[in-house]
Each structure stands twice: as C-alpha cells, then as structure tokens.
C-alpha positions as CSV (number, residue, x, y, z in Angstrom):
1,M,73.8,1.3,22.7
2,S,71.0,3.0,21.4
3,S,67.7,1.2,21.1
4,A,67.7,-1.3,18.3
5,Q,65.0,-0.6,15.8
6,P,64.9,-3.2,13.0
7,V,66.7,-2.5,9.8
8,V,64.9,-4.7,7.5
9,D,63.9,-3.4,4.1
10,A,60.4,-4.3,4.0
11,S,60.0,-3.8,0.0
12,R,63.4,-6.4,-0.3
13,S,62.0,-9.2,2.2
14,A,58.9,-9.2,0.6
15,Q,60.3,-11.3,-2.3
16,G,60.9,-13.6,0.1
17,T,64.2,-15.4,1.8
18,R,63.7,-19.1,2.1
19,I,67.2,-20.9,1.4
20,D,67.0,-24.5,0.0
21,L,70.1,-26.6,-0.4
22,D,69.5,-30.4,-1.9
23,G,72.3,-32.9,-1.9
24,V,75.3,-30.2,-1.5
25,S,78.7,-31.5,-1.5
26,R,82.2,-28.8,-2.2
27,R,85.6,-30.2,-3.0
28,Y,88.5,-28.6,-2.9
29,R,92.1,-30.1,-4.8
30,V,95.0,-29.5,-2.7
31,G,97.8,-30.8,-4.4
32,D,96.9,-34.2,-5.4
33,V,94.7,-34.6,-2.4
34,T,90.5,-34.0,-2.4
35,V,89.6,-32.2,0.6
36,T,85.8,-32.5,1.3
37,A,84.4,-29.6,3.1
38,L,80.8,-30.3,2.5
39,E,78.8,-33.7,1.8
40,Q,75.2,-33.9,0.6
41,V,74.1,-31.7,2.6
42,D,70.6,-31.2,2.9
43,L,69.3,-27.7,4.6
44,H,65.6,-26.2,4.2
45,V,65.3,-22.8,6.2
46,D,62.4,-20.7,6.3
47,E,61.7,-17.1,5.9
48,A,62.1,-14.5,9.0
49,A,64.6,-17.0,11.4
50,F,67.6,-17.0,13.7
51,V,68.8,-19.7,12.6
52,V,72.7,-20.5,14.4
53,I,75.0,-22.5,12.8
54,L,76.9,-24.8,15.3
55,G,80.7,-26.5,14.6
56,P,83.9,-26.3,15.6
57,S,86.9,-25.1,13.0
58,G,87.3,-27.0,9.7
59,S,83.6,-28.4,10.0
60,G,82.4,-26.7,7.1
61,K,80.5,-23.9,8.9
62,T,82.3,-21.3,6.5
63,T,82.1,-23.6,3.7
64,L,78.2,-23.3,3.7
65,L,78.2,-19.8,4.3
66,N,79.8,-18.9,1.1
67,L,77.8,-21.4,-0.7
68,I,74.5,-20.0,0.5
69,G,76.0,-16.1,-0.1
70,A,77.2,-16.9,-4.1
71,L,80.8,-16.4,-2.4
72,D,81.3,-20.2,-3.8
73,V,80.2,-22.9,-5.7
74,A,78.5,-26.0,-5.1
75,S,80.7,-29.1,-6.5
76,E,77.6,-30.9,-6.8
77,G,73.8,-30.0,-6.0
78,R,71.6,-27.6,-5.8
79,V,71.2,-23.9,-4.2
80,R,68.8,-21.7,-4.0
81,V,68.2,-18.8,-2.3
82,A,65.4,-16.3,-1.6
83,G,63.4,-17.6,-5.4
84,Q,66.4,-17.5,-7.0
85,D,68.3,-21.0,-8.3
86,I,72.4,-19.7,-8.3
87,T,73.7,-23.4,-8.6
88,A,75.2,-22.8,-11.8
89,A,74.7,-18.9,-12.0
90,S,76.9,-16.7,-13.4
91,S,79.3,-14.2,-11.8
92,T,77.4,-11.9,-12.8
93,G,74.9,-13.6,-11.5
94,R,76.4,-14.1,-7.9
95,A,77.1,-10.4,-7.6
96,R,73.6,-9.6,-8.2
97,L,72.2,-11.6,-5.5
98,R,75.0,-10.3,-2.6
99,R,74.4,-6.8,-3.6
100,H,70.4,-7.1,-3.5
101,T,69.8,-10.0,-1.2
102,V,72.5,-11.0,0.9
103,S,74.7,-9.7,3.1
104,F,77.5,-11.0,5.0
105,I,78.9,-10.0,8.3
106,F,82.9,-11.1,7.9
107,Q,85.1,-12.8,10.4
108,S,87.8,-10.5,9.5
109,F,85.9,-7.4,8.9
110,N,87.2,-6.7,5.4
111,L,86.2,-2.9,6.1
112,F,88.1,-0.4,3.8
113,P,91.4,1.1,5.8
114,G,90.6,4.6,3.1
115,L,86.9,5.0,4.3
116,T,85.7,5.7,7.6
117,A,83.1,4.1,9.5
118,L,80.3,6.6,8.6
119,E,81.7,5.6,5.2
120,N,82.5,2.1,5.2
121,V,78.8,1.5,6.1
122,Q,77.4,4.1,3.9
123,F,79.5,1.9,1.1
124,G,76.9,-0.7,2.2
125,A,73.8,0.6,1.4
126,D,75.0,2.6,-2.0
127,V,75.7,-1.3,-3.4
128,A,72.6,-1.9,-2.3
129,G,70.8,0.5,-3.8
130,R,69.5,2.4,-0.6
131,A,68.3,6.2,-1.7
132,D,68.6,6.9,2.1
133,A,72.2,5.5,2.0
134,R,73.6,8.0,4.2
135,E,70.9,8.5,6.9
136,V,70.4,4.7,7.5
137,A,74.4,4.4,7.4
138,A,74.6,6.8,10.5
139,E,71.2,5.4,12.1
140,T,72.6,1.7,12.1
141,L,75.8,2.6,13.7
142,A,74.6,4.4,16.6
143,Q,72.5,1.1,16.9
144,V,75.2,-1.1,17.2
145,G,76.9,1.8,20.0
146,L,79.3,3.7,17.9
147,A,77.2,7.5,17.6
148,G,80.6,9.6,17.6
149,R,82.7,7.2,16.0
150,E,81.6,8.0,12.9
151,N,84.0,10.6,11.2
152,H,86.9,7.4,12.3
153,F,89.0,5.4,9.9
154,A,89.5,1.5,10.7
155,H,93.0,1.8,12.5
156,Q,91.4,4.2,15.1
157,L,89.3,1.9,16.2
158,S,89.6,-0.9,18.3
159,G,89.2,-4.9,17.3
160,G,85.6,-4.7,19.1
161,E,84.9,-1.2,17.5
162,Q,85.8,-2.8,14.1
163,Q,83.1,-6.1,13.7
164,R,80.6,-3.2,14.9
165,V,81.4,-1.0,11.8
166,A,80.9,-4.4,9.7
167,I,77.6,-5.4,11.4
168,A,76.6,-2.1,10.6
169,R,77.6,-1.7,7.2
170,A,75.5,-5.1,6.5
171,L,72.5,-4.3,8.5
172,A,72.4,-1.1,6.2
173,T,72.1,-2.9,3.5
174,G,68.1,-3.5,3.8
175,N,69.0,-7.4,2.2
176,P,66.9,-9.9,3.7
177,V,69.2,-12.5,4.1
178,L,72.2,-12.1,6.4
179,L,75.1,-14.3,6.9
180,A,77.4,-14.2,10.0
181,D,80.5,-15.2,10.5
182,E,81.6,-15.0,14.0
183,P,79.7,-11.8,14.5
184,T,80.2,-11.4,18.6
185,G,83.7,-13.2,18.1
186,E,85.8,-9.6,18.6
187,L,83.2,-8.4,21.3
188,D,82.9,-7.8,25.1
189,F,80.0,-9.6,26.8
190,R,77.9,-6.4,26.9
191,T,78.0,-5.7,23.4
192,G,78.0,-9.2,22.2
193,V,74.4,-9.5,23.9
194,A,73.3,-6.3,22.2
195,I,74.4,-7.3,19.0
196,L,72.8,-10.8,19.3
197,E,70.0,-8.6,19.9
198,L,69.6,-6.8,17.2
199,L,70.2,-9.8,14.6
200,Q,66.6,-11.3,16.4
201,Q,64.7,-8.2,16.1
202,Q,66.3,-8.2,12.2
203,A,64.8,-11.3,12.3
204,A,61.8,-10.7,14.0
205,A,61.1,-8.2,10.9
206,G,61.2,-10.8,8.2
207,M,65.1,-11.0,7.5
208,T,66.3,-14.6,7.8
209,V,69.6,-15.0,9.8
210,L,72.3,-17.4,9.9
211,V,75.1,-17.0,12.3
212,V,77.7,-19.3,12.2
213,T,79.8,-20.2,15.7
214,H,81.6,-22.4,17.7
215,N,80.0,-21.4,21.1
216,R,76.9,-22.8,22.0
217,E,75.9,-20.7,24.5
218,I,75.5,-18.3,21.4
219,A,72.7,-20.8,20.2
220,R,70.3,-21.2,22.9
221,V,69.1,-17.6,21.8
222,A,68.1,-19.2,18.2
223,D,65.2,-20.4,16.8
224,R,66.9,-23.5,15.1
225,V,70.1,-25.3,15.6
226,I,72.6,-26.6,13.3
227,E,75.2,-28.3,14.6
228,L,78.2,-29.5,11.4
229,S,81.0,-32.1,12.0
230,S,83.4,-33.3,9.3
231,G,81.2,-31.6,6.7
232,H,77.8,-33.6,7.6
233,I,74.9,-32.0,9.3
234,V,74.6,-33.9,13.1
235,G,72.2,-32.1,14.9
236,D,69.3,-29.9,13.6
237,G,66.6,-28.7,15.8
238,P,65.6,-26.0,18.3
239,P,68.0,-25.3,21.2
240,A,68.4,-27.9,23.6
241,G,65.9,-27.0,26.6
242,G,64.1,-25.2,24.4
243,R,65.3,-21.2,23.3
244,A,66.4,-19.0,26.1
245,P,65.9,-15.5,26.5
246,V,68.8,-13.0,25.9
247,S,69.3,-12.0,29.2
248,E,70.4,-15.7,30.2
249,L,73.4,-15.8,28.2
250,H,76.6,-16.0,29.5
251,W,80.5,-17.1,28.6
C-alpha cells in the first residue's frame, strides 16, 4: 500500500464540519409495533475529529450515521451538519448535502457492477464536482493499495478489494465529512490498519471522520469514542487508557 497523503479538499473543509444533534429520536413502525432505534440523543462533534461510534448490532449505530448523512430523517429533534440544518430539509436539500458535504463508506460496498474500480471511484469525485476527478480517482486507489487493479470490475475483485474501492470512492469526493460503516470489516489485519491510518490522516487534514464499529480495538485509536446501547449514548470520551498509536492494534 502506498504512502497515504490526505485527499480532503481544503476549499470544502473551510466551510466547517461540526455536527450537532439535539434531542434526536428515530422511531419506525413495524406492523402494529413502534421500534425505537434512537431515543433523545444529544451529540456534538467538533471539526477535524476522528470519532468511533461503538456498540453491538441493533444499538442504533447505523441509524445515527444515516441521520447525520441525510439518508434518514429524525422522528424528533434537530440535526445540523457543517452549518446546515437538515432536520426538515427537502429531498433536494438532503441530496445536496450528500453530494457536496458528506461521503459514505457503506458496509455493503454499493459498487456499480458495470463500472471498473477506477470508474466507481471517479463517479464519486464527478458527483462531488471535482475538476480533477480521474486523477484523484487513480491517486486514491493507489493510496488504498489497488494500483494495477483500476480496470477490474467488482466481480473480479475480492471482498476486501471491493471494500477498498468503496473507501477510495468516499475519499475521492474531497467532502469534509466522512461517515464509515464498519470500514475494516472485510479487510485483513494489515490492510485494516493501513486504512485506519489513512482515515486518521484525513482527520488531521481537516476532515471530520465518524467510524461505526463493534470492534473495541479500533476505538483505541480514536480521538473520541461514543458508545451506544439500545438507542442511547452510554459512553462518550477519549479511549480508555488514552489514544493508542495504530501500530499497537491487534485483532
């Protein structure tokens, strides 16, 4: 894997990347039953932070990420991202936020099967409006260790390689907020550590990075760990024992 240089677009990070949730709840109707995914969550994340959202399956981690990224709408409360109040935003307004402010690394990859790895990454940069889309796509693929795999389609890549294409696509947008749902889940330890190091560098360059995981070991390298349980924040602060260097991780 090549030496990773930050790819955040400084012109976009200048707009601010603070995230604020005030009294946010999300409830779903499943037949005659109301399911509460999040309940009265207050969360404030400063700019240029590397934050891990930790919790077991069903704790509300992905719901929280989807609300911040305007993929979902709160049942109550207020959500602000990078200075934009998206609580009652129209579908057009939410799409604009996803295009120019927030990028996702999806647990299910969401690659386009008819596009090559390079084209998948370039698509993200094109949608974000980057003039150097093809160049930054090739550069970012190299940074995640996929130089030489640019012309392969998704079905020709392993699960770990597909995950790295998804990570490269998110980074290539240059958007100032990055939301990552289990970004190392399909990766071997060595590659996972390299990806975490790359994400740390993005935060150091001005990006706000939120990583959802159930892996407590990953939380050791965060600036801040937010722990969820049954839709509630039950822990919020620096990692226990202080932030550890990536080189000390093991799983």
